[in-house]
DSSP file (Angstrom, degrees, kcal/mol; ACC not computed):
  #  RESIDUE AA STRUCTURE BP1 BP2  ACC     N-H-->O    O-->H-N    N-H-->O    O-->H-N    TCO  KAPPA ALPHA  PHI   PSI    X-CA   Y-CA   Z-CA
    1    1 A M              0   0    0      0, 0.0     2,-0.3     0, 0.0    11,-0.2   0.000 360.0 360.0 360.0 146.2    0.0    0.0    0.0
    2    2 A S  E     -A   11   0A   0      9,-2.8     9,-2.6     7,-0.0     2,-0.4  -0.824 360.0-123.1-127.9 168.7    1.0    3.6   -0.7
    3    3 A I  E     -A   10   0A   0     -2,-0.3    28,-0.5     7,-0.2     7,-0.2  -0.963  29.3-114.1-117.0 133.4   -0.3    7.0    0.3
    4    4 A C  B  >  -b   31   0B   0      5,-2.6     4,-1.4    -2,-0.4    28,-0.3  -0.472  16.8-143.3 -66.2 129.8   -1.3    9.5   -2.3
    5    5 A T  T  4 S+     0   0    0     26,-3.0    27,-0.2    -2,-0.2    -1,-0.2   0.746  96.4  37.4 -65.3 -24.9    1.0   12.6   -2.1
    6    6 A N  T  4 S+     0   0    0     25,-0.2    -1,-0.1     3,-0.1    26,-0.1   0.918 132.4  16.0 -95.1 -54.3   -1.9   14.9   -2.9
    7    7 A C  T  4 S-     0   0    0      2,-0.1    -2,-0.1     0, 0.0    25,-0.1   0.493  89.8-128.6-106.4  -4.4   -5.1   13.6   -1.3
    8    8 A Y     <  +     0   0    0     -4,-1.4     2,-0.2     1,-0.2    -3,-0.1   0.675  55.5 146.1  67.0  20.7   -3.6   11.2    1.3
    9    9 A H        -     0   0    0      1,-0.1    -5,-2.6    -6,-0.0     2,-0.3  -0.581  54.3-108.4 -81.9 152.0   -5.8    8.2    0.3
   10   10 A R  E     -A    3   0A   0     -7,-0.2     2,-0.3    -2,-0.2    -7,-0.2  -0.612  41.4-176.9 -78.5 139.2   -4.4    4.7    0.4
   11   11 A I  E     -A    2   0A   0     -9,-2.6    -9,-2.8    -2,-0.3     2,-0.1  -0.983  27.8-110.6-138.0 149.6   -3.7    3.1   -2.9
   12   12 A K    >   -     0   0    0     -2,-0.3     3,-1.8   -11,-0.2     4,-0.2  -0.480  31.7-117.5 -75.4 149.3   -2.5   -0.3   -4.1
   13   13 A H  G >  S+     0   0    0      1,-0.3     3,-0.9     2,-0.2    -1,-0.1   0.784 113.3  59.5 -58.7 -28.1    1.0   -0.4   -5.6
   14   14 A S  G 3  S+     0   0    0      1,-0.2    -1,-0.3     0, 0.0    -2,-0.0   0.675 106.0  48.1 -76.4 -15.0   -0.5   -1.5   -9.0
   15   15 A N  G <  S+     0   0    0     -3,-1.8    -1,-0.2     2,-0.0    -2,-0.2   0.239  85.9 117.4-108.1  12.6   -2.6    1.6   -9.3
   16   16 A V    <   -     0   0    0     -3,-0.9     2,-0.5    -4,-0.2    17,-0.2  -0.454  51.6-148.4 -87.1 154.5   -0.1    4.3   -8.5
   17   17 A I  E     -C   32   0B   0     15,-2.2    15,-2.3    -2,-0.1     2,-0.3  -0.991  26.2-127.6-117.5 122.3    1.2    7.1  -10.7
   18   18 A E  E     +C   31   0B   0     -2,-0.5    13,-0.2    13,-0.2     3,-0.0  -0.525  39.3 159.3 -76.9 129.4    4.8    8.1  -10.0
   19   19 A V    >   +     0   0    0     11,-2.9     3,-1.9    -2,-0.3     4,-0.3   0.173  37.4 114.1-131.4  15.0    5.5   11.8   -9.3
   20   20 A G  G > > +     0   0    0     10,-0.9     5,-2.7     1,-0.3     3,-1.6   0.738  64.0  74.3 -60.6 -24.1    8.8   11.6   -7.4
   21   21 A Q  G > 5S+     0   0    0      1,-0.3     3,-0.8     3,-0.2    -1,-0.3   0.732  81.4  71.5 -63.6 -20.3   10.6   13.4  -10.3
   22   22 A L  G < 5S+     0   0    0     -3,-1.9    -1,-0.3     1,-0.2    -2,-0.2   0.798 112.3  27.9 -64.5 -27.1    9.0   16.6   -9.2
   23   23 A W  G < 5S-     0   0    0     -3,-1.6    -1,-0.2    -4,-0.3    -2,-0.2   0.182 116.2-107.1-116.7  14.0   11.3   16.6   -6.1
   24   24 A N  T < 5 +     0   0    0     -3,-0.8    -3,-0.2    -4,-0.2     2,-0.1   0.860  69.6 153.9  59.4  38.0   14.2   14.7   -7.7
   25   25 A N      < -     0   0    0     -5,-2.7    -1,-0.2     1,-0.1     3,-0.1  -0.462  52.7 -88.7 -89.1 164.7   13.3   11.6   -5.6
   26   26 A E    >   -     0   0    0      1,-0.2     3,-1.6    -2,-0.1     4,-0.4  -0.345  66.7 -74.0 -62.6 154.5   14.0    8.0   -6.3
   27   27 A P  T 3  S+     0   0    0      0, 0.0    -1,-0.2     0, 0.0     4,-0.1  -0.257 115.7   9.9 -56.0 137.8   11.2    6.3   -8.4
   28   28 A Y  T 3  S+     0   0    0      2,-0.3     3,-0.2    -3,-0.1    -2,-0.1   0.608  90.0 111.3  67.6  18.6    8.0    5.6   -6.5
   29   29 A L  S <  S+     0   0    0     -3,-1.6     2,-0.5     1,-0.3    -1,-0.1   0.758  86.9  35.1 -82.3 -27.5    8.9    7.5   -3.3
   30   30 A A  S    S+     0   0    0     -4,-0.4   -11,-2.9   -28,-0.0   -10,-0.9  -0.989  80.4 163.3-126.5 122.0    6.2   10.0   -4.2
   31   31 A V  E     -bC   4  18B   0    -28,-0.5   -26,-3.0    -2,-0.5     2,-0.3  -0.922  21.9-151.4-135.8 159.0    3.0    8.7   -5.9
   32   32 A V  E     - C   0  17B   0    -15,-2.3   -15,-2.2    -2,-0.3   -28,-0.1  -0.863  17.8-132.8-127.4 165.3   -0.5    9.8   -6.6
   33   33 A C  S    S+     0   0    0     -2,-0.3     2,-0.3   -17,-0.2   -21,-0.1   0.636  79.1  11.6 -94.8 -16.0   -3.8    7.9   -7.0
   34   34 A S  S  > S-     0   0    0    -17,-0.1     4,-2.0     1,-0.1     5,-0.1  -0.961  73.9-103.0-155.3 168.1   -5.2    9.5  -10.1
   35   35 A D  H  > S+     0   0    0     -2,-0.3     4,-2.4     2,-0.2     5,-0.2   0.853 120.2  56.9 -64.0 -34.4   -4.6   11.8  -13.1
   36   36 A K  H  > S+     0   0    0      2,-0.2     4,-2.3     1,-0.2    -1,-0.2   0.933 108.1  45.5 -62.2 -46.5   -6.6   14.5  -11.2
   37   37 A C  H  > S+     0   0    0      2,-0.2     4,-2.7     1,-0.2     5,-0.2   0.868 110.9  54.5 -65.7 -35.4   -4.2   14.3   -8.2
   38   38 A K  H  X S+     0   0    0     -4,-2.0     4,-2.2     2,-0.2    -2,-0.2   0.929 110.0  46.1 -62.7 -45.2   -1.2   14.3  -10.6
   39   39 A E  H  X S+     0   0    0     -4,-2.4     4,-2.0     1,-0.2    -2,-0.2   0.910 113.7  49.4 -63.2 -42.4   -2.4   17.5  -12.2
   40   40 A E  H  X S+     0   0    0     -4,-2.3     4,-2.2     2,-0.2    -2,-0.2   0.917 113.0  45.2 -65.3 -43.8   -3.1   19.1   -8.8
   41   41 A I  H  X S+     0   0    0     -4,-2.7     4,-2.3     1,-0.2    -1,-0.2   0.872 111.3  53.2 -71.4 -34.4    0.2   18.3   -7.3
   42   42 A E  H  X S+     0   0    0     -4,-2.2     4,-2.3    -5,-0.2    -1,-0.2   0.902 110.3  48.3 -63.8 -39.4    2.1   19.4  -10.4
   43   43 A K  H  X S+     0   0    0     -4,-2.0     4,-2.5     2,-0.2     6,-0.3   0.910 111.2  50.3 -64.8 -42.4    0.3   22.7  -10.2
   44   44 A K  H  X>S+     0   0    0     -4,-2.2     5,-1.4     1,-0.2     6,-1.2   0.879 112.2  47.1 -64.8 -38.1    1.1   23.1   -6.5
   45   45 A V  H  <5S+     0   0    0     -4,-2.3     3,-0.4     3,-0.2    -1,-0.2   0.907 111.8  51.3 -68.8 -40.7    4.8   22.3   -7.2
   46   46 A T  H  <5S+     0   0    0     -4,-2.3    -2,-0.2     1,-0.2    -1,-0.2   0.917 117.3  37.0 -62.9 -44.9    4.9   24.8  -10.1
   47   47 A D  H  <5S-     0   0    0     -4,-2.5    -1,-0.2    -5,-0.1    -2,-0.2   0.448 111.4-118.1 -91.5   1.9    3.4   27.7   -8.1
   48   48 A G  T  <5S+     0   0    0     -4,-0.7     3,-0.5    -3,-0.4    -3,-0.2   0.608  80.9 116.4  80.5  12.4    5.3   26.7   -4.9
   49   49 A T    > < +     0   0    0     -5,-1.4     3,-1.2    -6,-0.3    -4,-0.2   0.446  44.5  93.2 -93.5   1.6    2.2   26.1   -2.7
   50   50 A W  G >  S+     0   0    0     -6,-1.2     3,-0.8     1,-0.3    -1,-0.2   0.776  81.4  58.3 -66.4 -23.8    2.9   22.4   -2.1
   51   51 A M  G 3  S+     0   0    0     -3,-0.5    -1,-0.3     1,-0.2    -2,-0.1   0.670 106.1  47.7 -79.6 -15.5    4.8   23.2    1.1
   52   52 A V  G <  S+     0   0    0     -3,-1.2    -1,-0.2    -4,-0.1    -2,-0.2   0.164  79.3 136.1-110.0  18.0    1.8   24.9    2.7
   53   53 A M    <   -     0   0    0     -3,-0.8    -3,-0.0    -4,-0.1   -47,-0.0  -0.390  52.1-138.4 -63.4 140.7   -0.8   22.2    1.9
   54   54 A Q        -     0   0    0      1,-0.2    -1,-0.1    -2,-0.1     4,-0.1  -0.865  19.7-171.9-100.5  99.4   -3.2   21.4    4.7
   55   55 A P        +     0   0    0      0, 0.0    -1,-0.2     0, 0.0    -2,-0.0   0.800  65.5  38.5 -68.4 -29.9   -3.4   17.6    4.5
   56   56 A Y  S    S-     0   0    0      3,-0.0     3,-0.1     1,-0.0   -48,-0.0  -0.913  94.0 -98.1-123.0 147.5   -6.1   17.1    7.1
   57   57 A P        -     0   0    0      0, 0.0     2,-0.1     0, 0.0    -1,-0.0  -0.328  45.6-108.1 -62.1 142.8   -9.2   19.2    7.7
   58   58 A K        -     0   0    0     -4,-0.1     2,-0.2     1,-0.0     3,-0.0  -0.454  32.7-147.0 -71.2 142.8   -8.9   21.6   10.6
   59   59 A T        -     0   0    0     -2,-0.1     2,-0.1     1,-0.1     4,-0.1  -0.670  31.0 -84.1-105.0 164.0  -10.8   20.7   13.8
   60   60 A E        -     0   0    0     -2,-0.2     3,-0.3     1,-0.1    -1,-0.1  -0.413  34.0-131.6 -65.2 142.1  -12.4   23.0   16.2
   61   61 A S  S    S+     0   0    0      1,-0.2     2,-1.0    -2,-0.1     3,-0.2   0.790 100.7  59.5 -69.4 -27.0   -9.8   24.3   18.8
   62   62 A D        +     0   0    0      1,-0.2    -1,-0.2     2,-0.1    -2,-0.1  -0.600  60.7 135.7-102.0  72.2  -12.2   23.4   21.7
   63   63 A D  S    S-     0   0    0     -2,-1.0    -1,-0.2    -3,-0.3    -2,-0.1   0.294  77.8-104.0-101.0   9.6  -12.6   19.7   21.2
   64   64 A G  S    S+     0   0    0      1,-0.3    -2,-0.1    -3,-0.2    -3,-0.1   0.399  83.2 122.6  87.2  -3.1  -12.1   18.8   24.9
   65   65 A L  S    S-     0   0    0     -4,-0.1    -1,-0.3     1,-0.1    -2,-0.2  -0.621  70.4 -99.7 -90.3 151.8   -8.6   17.5   24.4
   66   66 A P        -     0   0    0      0, 0.0     2,-0.3     0, 0.0    -1,-0.1  -0.356  37.5-144.2 -66.6 150.8   -5.7   18.9   26.4
   67   67 A T        -     0   0    0     -2,-0.0     2,-0.3     0, 0.0     0, 0.0  -0.863  13.8-113.7-116.6 152.8   -3.5   21.5   24.6
   68   68 A A        -     0   0    0     -2,-0.3     2,-0.4     1,-0.0     0, 0.0  -0.610  27.0-134.6 -82.9 143.0    0.2   22.0   24.8
   69   69 A L        -     0   0    0     -2,-0.3     2,-0.3     3,-0.0    -1,-0.0  -0.771  19.4-159.3 -96.7 143.4    1.5   25.2   26.3
   70   70 A T    >>  -     0   0    0     -2,-0.4     3,-0.9     1,-0.1     4,-0.6  -0.743  32.5-106.8-116.8 167.1    4.3   27.2   24.6
   71   71 A D  G >4>S+     0   0    0     -2,-0.3     5,-2.0     1,-0.2     3,-1.2   0.854 117.1  61.9 -60.2 -35.4    6.7   29.8   25.8
   72   72 A K  G >45S+     0   0    0      1,-0.3     3,-0.9     2,-0.2    -1,-0.2   0.805  96.2  59.4 -64.4 -28.3    4.8   32.5   23.9
   73   73 A Q  G <45S+     0   0    0     -3,-0.9    -1,-0.3     1,-0.2    -2,-0.2   0.737 106.8  47.8 -70.8 -20.9    1.7   31.8   26.0
   74   74 A F  G <<5S-     0   0    0     -3,-1.2    -1,-0.2    -4,-0.6    -2,-0.2   0.376 117.8-111.4 -99.2   3.3    3.8   32.7   29.1
   75   75 A G  T < 5       0   0    0     -3,-0.9    -3,-0.2    -4,-0.3    -2,-0.1   0.710 360.0 360.0  77.8  20.6    5.2   35.9   27.6
   76   76 A V      <       0   0    0     -5,-2.0    -4,-0.2     0, 0.0    -5,-0.1   0.449 360.0 360.0 -85.4 360.0    8.8   34.5   27.4
């Protein structure tokens, strides 16, 4: 199994499209699941937005889970 570089879905090795050349990677280190994802990731690499992709949907900040404190919260 592999993970799509664009949409993060699981894909079988027989159904992958190789896109590692976009980052000068070895073959099949970066793969996508469809032609649509290939076009989207190529566009993101071309315009430089691939590094700021938000892979998972944002959750509400008050979900009842504990949060980590940082130095900035203490005014340091």
